[in-house]
C-alpha positions as CSV (number, residue, x, y, z in Angstrom):
1,X,16.1,-17.6,-33.0
2,X,18.8,-18.3,-30.2
3,X,19.4,-16.2,-27.3
4,X,22.7,-15.4,-26.2
5,X,24.4,-17.1,-23.3
6,X,24.7,-13.5,-22.0
7,X,21.2,-12.4,-22.0
8,X,20.1,-15.9,-20.7
9,X,22.6,-15.2,-17.8
10,X,21.3,-11.9,-17.1
11,X,18.0,-12.9,-16.8
12,X,18.9,-15.8,-14.5
13,X,20.9,-13.5,-12.1
14,X,18.2,-10.8,-12.2
15,X,15.2,-13.2,-11.4
16,X,17.4,-14.6,-8.4
17,X,18.1,-11.0,-7.2
18,X,14.4,-10.2,-7.1
19,X,13.7,-13.6,-5.6
20,X,16.2,-13.4,-2.8
21,X,14.9,-9.5,-1.9
22,X,11.8,-10.8,-1.6
23,X,12.2,-14.1,0.3
24,X,14.8,-12.8,2.9
25,X,12.7,-10.2,4.4
26,X,9.7,-12.6,4.8
27,X,11.9,-15.2,6.3
28,X,13.3,-12.6,8.8
29,X,9.7,-11.5,9.6
30,X,8.7,-14.9,10.3
31,X,11.1,-15.4,13.0
32,X,10.0,-12.5,15.4
33,X,9.6,-14.4,18.9
34,X,6.1,-13.7,20.3
35,X,5.6,-13.7,23.8
36,X,3.9,-16.6,25.8
37,X,0.3,-17.1,27.1
38,X,-1.1,-14.1,29.0
39,X,-0.6,-14.5,32.8
40,X,-1.7,-17.2,35.1
41,X,-5.2,-19.3,34.7
42,X,-8.1,-17.9,36.0
43,X,-10.9,-19.6,37.6
44,X,-14.4,-18.9,37.1
45,X,-15.0,-19.2,41.1
46,X,-12.3,-16.6,42.0
47,X,-14.0,-13.5,43.1
48,X,-11.0,-11.6,44.1
49,X,-9.1,-10.2,41.3
50,X,-5.5,-9.0,41.5
51,X,-6.0,-7.2,38.5
52,X,-8.1,-3.9,38.5
53,X,-9.6,-3.2,35.4
54,X,-8.3,0.5,33.9
55,X,-9.5,3.1,31.5
56,X,-8.2,4.0,28.2
57,X,-6.2,7.3,28.1
58,X,-7.5,8.0,24.7
59,X,-10.5,6.0,23.3
60,X,-10.3,7.7,19.9
61,X,-7.7,5.6,18.9
62,X,-7.5,2.1,17.5
63,X,-5.5,-0.2,19.8
64,X,-2.3,-1.7,18.3
65,X,-2.4,-5.2,16.7
66,X,1.2,-6.0,15.8
67,X,1.2,-5.5,11.9
68,X,4.0,-4.5,10.8
69,X,2.6,-2.0,8.0
70,X,6.1,-0.3,7.0
71,X,7.6,-3.5,6.6
72,X,5.1,-4.6,4.5
73,X,4.8,-1.4,2.4
74,X,8.6,-1.9,1.5
75,X,8.3,-5.3,0.6
76,X,5.5,-4.3,-1.8
77,X,7.1,-1.0,-3.3
78,X,10.3,-3.6,-3.8
79,X,8.1,-5.9,-5.6
80,X,6.6,-3.2,-7.7
81,X,9.9,-1.8,-8.3
82,X,11.5,-5.0,-9.7
83,X,8.4,-6.1,-11.8
84,X,8.5,-2.4,-13.5
85,X,12.5,-3.3,-14.3
86,X,11.9,-6.4,-15.6
87,X,9.1,-5.3,-17.7
88,X,11.0,-2.5,-19.3
89,X,14.2,-4.6,-19.5
90,X,12.0,-7.3,-21.5
91,X,10.5,-4.7,-23.5
92,X,13.7,-3.1,-24.7
93,X,15.4,-6.6,-25.5
94,X,12.3,-7.2,-28.0
95,X,12.0,-4.0,-29.7
96,X,16.1,-3.6,-30.3
């Protein structure tokens, strides 16, 4: 059975929207500038240090590693929603 041009165009536009919605945030996340190497070089013979060690104010918390958990969760939720919509639309057209 031949598929109509309108149906093919809908699938193409839907797929393009999903691809763009997942690729654009990933490109923005990859463009983040991270700071350069930390401080000046330290030699092992240097016994005097200008930096004194400090104690953690709240040792029961985990250190911040820089992961963007909220952004990753939004991308995952968006991908799951887009997949659900695509599956429902494809099942609807088969049953109709």
